[in-house]
C-alpha positions as protocol buffer text, in pm:
chain_id: "A"
residue {
  index: 1
  type: MET
  ca { x: 10939 y: 7235 z: -13331 }
}
residue {
  index: 2
  type: SER
  ca { x: 10902 y: 7269 z: -13690 }
}
residue {
  index: 3
  type: GLN
  ca { x: 10951 y: 7514 z: -13942 }
}
residue {
  index: 4
  type: LEU
  ca { x: 10837 y: 7623 z: -14249 }
}
residue {
  index: 5
  type: LEU
  ca { x: 10899 y: 7762 z: -14511 }
}
residue {
  index: 6
  type: VAL
  ca { x: 10610 y: 7944 z: -14746 }
}
residue {
  index: 7
  type: ARG
  ca { x: 10808 y: 8077 z: -15114 }
}
residue {
  index: 8
  type: ASN
  ca { x: 10630 y: 8261 z: -15417 }
}
residue {
  index: 9
  type: LEU
  ca { x: 10342 y: 8467 z: -15171 }
}
residue {
  index: 10
  type: HIS
  ca { x: 10203 y: 8787 z: -15363 }
}
residue {
  index: 11
  type: GLU
  ca { x: 10295 y: 9088 z: -15259 }
}
residue {
  index: 12
  type: GLU
  ca { x: 9928 y: 9174 z: -15136 }
}
residue {
  index: 13
  type: VAL
  ca { x: 9919 y: 8894 z: -14887 }
}
residue {
  index: 14
  type: VAL
  ca { x: 10200 y: 8960 z: -14690 }
}
residue {
  index: 15
  type: GLU
  ca { x: 10161 y: 9313 z: -14662 }
}
residue {
  index: 16
  type: SER
  ca { x: 9788 y: 9190 z: -14628 }
}
residue {
  index: 17
  type: LEU
  ca { x: 9926 y: 8939 z: -14296 }
}
residue {
  index: 18
  type: LYS
  ca { x: 10138 y: 9219 z: -14166 }
}
residue {
  index: 19
  type: HIS
  ca { x: 9858 y: 9488 z: -14116 }
}
residue {
  index: 20
  type: ARG
  ca { x: 9746 y: 9240 z: -13979 }
}
residue {
  index: 21
  type: ALA
  ca { x: 9966 y: 9091 z: -13709 }
}
residue {
  index: 22
  type: LYS
  ca { x: 10017 y: 9483 z: -13650 }
}
residue {
  index: 23
  type: ALA
  ca { x: 9670 y: 9518 z: -13554 }
}
residue {
  index: 24
  type: ASN
  ca { x: 9704 y: 9186 z: -13342 }
}
residue {
  index: 25
  type: HIS
  ca { x: 9990 y: 9312 z: -13176 }
}
residue {
  index: 26
  type: ARG
  ca { x: 10185 y: 9001 z: -13280 }
}
residue {
  index: 27
  type: SER
  ca { x: 10510 y: 8919 z: -13442 }
}
residue {
  index: 28
  type: LEU
  ca { x: 10438 y: 8811 z: -13864 }
}
residue {
  index: 29
  type: GLN
  ca { x: 10605 y: 8529 z: -13770 }
}
residue {
  index: 30
  type: ALA
  ca { x: 10341 y: 8484 z: -13457 }
}
residue {
  index: 31
  type: GLU
  ca { x: 10022 y: 8571 z: -13645 }
}
residue {
  index: 32
  type: LEU
  ca { x: 10097 y: 8334 z: -13888 }
}
residue {
  index: 33
  type: ALA
  ca { x: 10194 y: 8015 z: -13649 }
}
residue {
  index: 34
  type: LEU
  ca { x: 9769 y: 8128 z: -13511 }
}
residue {
  index: 35
  type: ILE
  ca { x: 9671 y: 8107 z: -13832 }
}
residue {
  index: 36
  type: LEU
  ca { x: 9826 y: 7763 z: -13947 }
}
residue {
  index: 37
  type: GLU
  ca { x: 9684 y: 7643 z: -13628 }
}
residue {
  index: 38
  type: ASN
  ca { x: 9324 y: 7778 z: -13623 }
}
residue {
  index: 39
  type: ALA
  ca { x: 9353 y: 7637 z: -13962 }
}
residue {
  index: 40
  type: ALA
  ca { x: 9484 y: 7291 z: -13884 }
}
residue {
  index: 41
  type: LYS
  ca { x: 9245 y: 7237 z: -13571 }
}
residue {
  index: 42
  type: ILE
  ca { x: 8884 y: 7294 z: -13839 }
}
residue {
  index: 43
  type: GLN
  ca { x: 8860 y: 6962 z: -13938 }
}
residue {
  index: 44
  type: PRO
  ca { x: 8529 y: 6876 z: -14142 }
}
residue {
  index: 45
  type: THR
  ca { x: 8568 y: 6513 z: -13993 }
}
residue {
  index: 46
  type: ASN
  ca { x: 8698 y: 6646 z: -13681 }
}
residue {
  index: 47
  type: PHE
  ca { x: 8361 y: 6824 z: -13693 }
}
residue {
  index: 48
  type: TRP
  ca { x: 8119 y: 6575 z: -13754 }
}
residue {
  index: 49
  type: ASN
  ca { x: 8331 y: 6303 z: -13478 }
}
residue {
  index: 50
  type: ASN
  ca { x: 8287 y: 6551 z: -13241 }
}
residue {
  index: 51
  type: SER
  ca { x: 7981 y: 6657 z: -13312 }
}
residue {
  index: 52
  type: ALA
  ca { x: 7857 y: 6294 z: -13342 }
}
residue {
  index: 53
  type: LYS
  ca { x: 8001 y: 6235 z: -12985 }
}
residue {
  index: 54
  type: ILE
  ca { x: 7814 y: 6459 z: -12823 }
}
residue {
  index: 55
  type: ARG
  ca { x: 7420 y: 6419 z: -12853 }
}
residue {
  index: 56
  type: GLU
  ca { x: 7559 y: 6065 z: -12812 }
}
residue {
  index: 57
  type: GLN
  ca { x: 7671 y: 6214 z: -12440 }
}
residue {
  index: 58
  type: PHE
  ca { x: 7331 y: 6437 z: -12437 }
}
residue {
  index: 59
  type: ALA
  ca { x: 7123 y: 6155 z: -12531 }
}
residue {
  index: 60
  type: LYS
  ca { x: 7297 y: 5874 z: -12309 }
}
residue {
  index: 61
  type: SER
  ca { x: 7232 y: 6134 z: -11993 }
}
residue {
  index: 62
  type: LYS
  ca { x: 6832 y: 6184 z: -12055 }
}
residue {
  index: 63
  type: GLN
  ca { x: 6864 y: 6511 z: -11973 }
}
residue {
  index: 64
  type: SER
  ca { x: 6634 y: 6685 z: -12077 }
}
residue {
  index: 65
  type: PHE
  ca { x: 6609 y: 7115 z: -12228 }
}
residue {
  index: 66
  type: ALA
  ca { x: 6316 y: 7291 z: -12175 }
}
residue {
  index: 67
  type: ASP
  ca { x: 6230 y: 7554 z: -12492 }
}
residue {
  index: 68
  type: SER
  ca { x: 6418 y: 7819 z: -12494 }
}
residue {
  index: 69
  type: ALA
  ca { x: 6116 y: 8079 z: -12597 }
}
residue {
  index: 70
  type: GLU
  ca { x: 5978 y: 7919 z: -12324 }
}
residue {
  index: 71
  type: LEU
  ca { x: 6227 y: 8020 z: -12081 }
}
residue {
  index: 72
  type: VAL
  ca { x: 6274 y: 8414 z: -12246 }
}
residue {
  index: 73
  type: ARG
  ca { x: 5896 y: 8410 z: -12186 }
}
residue {
  index: 74
  type: GLU
  ca { x: 5899 y: 8386 z: -11804 }
}
residue {
  index: 75
  type: ASP
  ca { x: 6202 y: 8610 z: -11837 }
}
residue {
  index: 76
  type: ARG
  ca { x: 6002 y: 8893 z: -11986 }
}
residue {
  index: 77
  type: ASP
  ca { x: 5796 y: 8856 z: -11749 }
}
residue {
  index: 78
  type: SER
  ca { x: 5910 y: 8844 z: -11424 }
}
residue {
  index: 79
  type: GLU
  ca { x: 6096 y: 9195 z: -11523 }
}
residue {
  index: 80
  type: GLN
  ca { x: 5726 y: 9401 z: -11514 }
}
Protein backbone atom coordinates (compact mmCIF):
# COMPACT_ATOMS: atom_id res chain seq x y z
CA MET A 1 0.00 0.00 0.00
CA SER A 2 1.11 3.53 -0.68
CA GLN A 3 1.61 6.28 1.85
CA LEU A 4 0.90 9.99 1.55
CA LEU A 5 2.13 12.96 3.52
CA VAL A 6 0.02 16.10 3.56
CA ARG A 7 1.77 19.23 4.76
CA ASN A 8 0.61 22.68 5.81
CA LEU A 9 -2.96 21.90 6.83
CA HIS A 10 -4.72 24.52 8.93
CA GLU A 11 -5.05 23.44 12.53
CA GLU A 12 -8.85 23.84 12.30
CA VAL A 13 -8.94 21.28 9.48
CA VAL A 14 -6.89 18.80 11.49
CA GLU A 15 -9.09 19.27 14.57
CA SER A 16 -12.23 18.85 12.49
CA LEU A 17 -10.89 15.63 11.01
CA LYS A 18 -9.95 14.34 14.47
CA HIS A 19 -13.49 15.03 15.73
CA ARG A 20 -14.95 13.32 12.67
CA ALA A 21 -12.75 10.26 13.20
CA LYS A 22 -13.71 10.07 16.87
CA ALA A 23 -17.42 10.41 16.05
CA ASN A 24 -17.09 7.53 13.58
CA HIS A 25 -15.09 5.39 16.04
CA ARG A 26 -12.06 5.33 13.75
CA SER A 27 -8.46 6.41 14.01
CA LEU A 28 -7.52 9.61 12.23
CA GLN A 29 -5.55 7.57 9.70
CA ALA A 30 -8.50 5.27 9.00
CA GLU A 31 -10.85 8.25 8.64
CA LEU A 32 -8.49 9.98 6.20
CA ALA A 33 -8.06 6.78 4.18
CA LEU A 34 -11.84 6.40 3.89
CA ILE A 35 -12.29 10.04 2.85
CA LEU A 36 -9.62 9.72 0.16
CA GLU A 37 -10.99 6.38 -1.11
CA ASN A 38 -14.50 7.85 -1.41
CA ALA A 39 -13.19 10.99 -3.10
CA ALA A 40 -11.26 8.92 -5.64
CA LYS A 41 -14.42 6.98 -6.55
CA ILE A 42 -16.34 10.14 -7.48
CA GLN A 43 -15.21 10.76 -11.02
CA PRO A 44 -17.67 12.63 -13.26
CA THR A 45 -16.36 10.85 -16.36
CA ASN A 46 -16.80 7.47 -14.68
CA PHE A 47 -20.28 8.44 -13.58
CA TRP A 48 -21.39 9.34 -17.10
CA ASN A 49 -19.73 6.28 -18.63
CA ASN A 50 -21.37 4.01 -16.06
CA SER A 51 -24.73 5.70 -16.59
CA ALA A 52 -24.49 5.15 -20.34
CA LYS A 53 -23.70 1.46 -19.81
CA ILE A 54 -26.69 1.03 -17.51
CA ARG A 55 -29.01 2.77 -20.00
CA GLU A 56 -27.73 0.47 -22.76
CA GLN A 57 -28.37 -2.61 -20.62
CA PHE A 58 -31.93 -1.50 -19.92
CA ALA A 59 -32.53 -0.75 -23.59
CA LYS A 60 -31.25 -4.21 -24.59
CA SER A 61 -33.43 -5.93 -21.99
CA LYS A 62 -36.55 -4.31 -23.50
CA GLN A 63 -37.96 -4.38 -19.99
CA SER A 64 -40.49 -1.69 -19.22
CA PHE A 65 -41.10 -0.12 -15.87
CA ALA A 66 -44.46 0.92 -14.52
CA ASP A 67 -45.19 4.46 -13.53
CA SER A 68 -44.44 4.62 -9.80
CA ALA A 69 -47.40 6.90 -9.15
CA GLU A 70 -49.71 4.19 -10.43
CA LEU A 71 -48.07 1.62 -8.15
CA VAL A 72 -48.45 3.92 -5.13
CA ARG A 73 -52.14 4.41 -5.95
CA GLU A 74 -52.65 0.65 -6.17
CA ASP A 75 -50.93 0.18 -2.83
CA ARG A 76 -53.04 2.88 -1.22
CA ASP A 77 -56.25 1.43 -2.64
CA SER A 78 -55.44 -2.07 -1.42
CA GLU A 79 -54.90 -0.81 2.15
CA GLN A 80 -58.40 0.65 2.44
